[in-house]
C-alpha angles and dihedrals in degrees: 000000000000090000092055092048089049093052090047089055091049087050090051090053092049088049089051090058092046089049094053089053094042091052090067093041091051087064102039097036107019099041104026099036092235121138100210109189090175090066087096091057089053084058088052092049090053091050092049091048087057088051094049091045092052090052087056100037110057097198110079093208095051091044091056093050089049095044094057097065091032091055092048091054096045094047090042092051089051090050092051091049091050091048094048096046102038121353098058087065094052107047113141088022100093095167091055092050089052092057098041094047091047090059090047089052091055091049091050093049090053092046090054090050091051093049103036104022131246098278115087118253129212135215124219114244118224117257092250091060097046096073134063141231117238111219099172136015126170127146109319094340118096128170113199134173122209115235092221092056091047089053091051090051092050090049092052093047089048090051093049091050093047092049091049094050092046095051096042108035110029131075089238090056093051091049090051092050093049094052089046094053098043119356096183093050092047089053096050088045089064102261117143094233095180090057091047090049091051093048091047091051090049092053095043093048091045091056087055088057091053089052088052091056088050091053091056089068093060106033148003127291118246141155092257099041091108095047090058094062108025096086090058089051090052089053091052091054094046096046092042091054127269108284094355109132095190090051093054091050093052094044096043092058094038093053091044093054094042091051092046095050093044092049090054096049097038131003137295093258095047090046090055091049093049091049092049092048092050091051093049091049092049092048090050088056098038109017092175092062133243094306133020135207110256114225139164093236117130092202 
């Protein structure tokens, strides 16, 4: 029983990472109809930001706290730059954005290799994240939760709460939702849609940078680290429902737990296949995803 609970917690922590990444994609892909294949490289940028900060700040704990907002700003700035130079010319042309941003992702990966070198690098976790919490211990059975994974879960929950409050309670959130629901009407109503798009891209890309910092706690940093997980995050957004935050939350944790349990009972490769088959089967039954955006359109 403790083994199953342990695997479920590992799955929840995997889902937390997927959720952090999917939050940004939910804005740029789900709400703006932009397939940003360079989103994974914004994750990489956030991770390398954490590495650079740690080389400057000697304390691992302080460097982590500094790296989180720094990674948000760095990745967000990259997102704004991409939106201003390329994406703004390709709205409503998702296939073109896919091709263009794929090329940008390759450029950013090579740039990372040129700056940091080909071998992966590693950050040092703070002492308060290296231990674990023991929830249950009896005989030979022990259930422990790693502090680093608990921190990632807390970070994901905080990001979801922050995004929800931003979209529902702030003027910026109302402007974002107005542009999403009807861009042309928002424009003729006086909203600066270009500015809203840029701000949205900044927030979505910044969240990817935060996810990159979280990934440094569970693995090495390398030029292709974002590419290895971005497809799973896209699947979370699609299965959860385009632009539906609550759908992304549910699907991220569900896929994380399914993958963790299958990896324990089979192998990593078979677990990936099972998860993919489950996603395909679900989309055959419900192609619009778990949740859909309600509109008054008769089309």
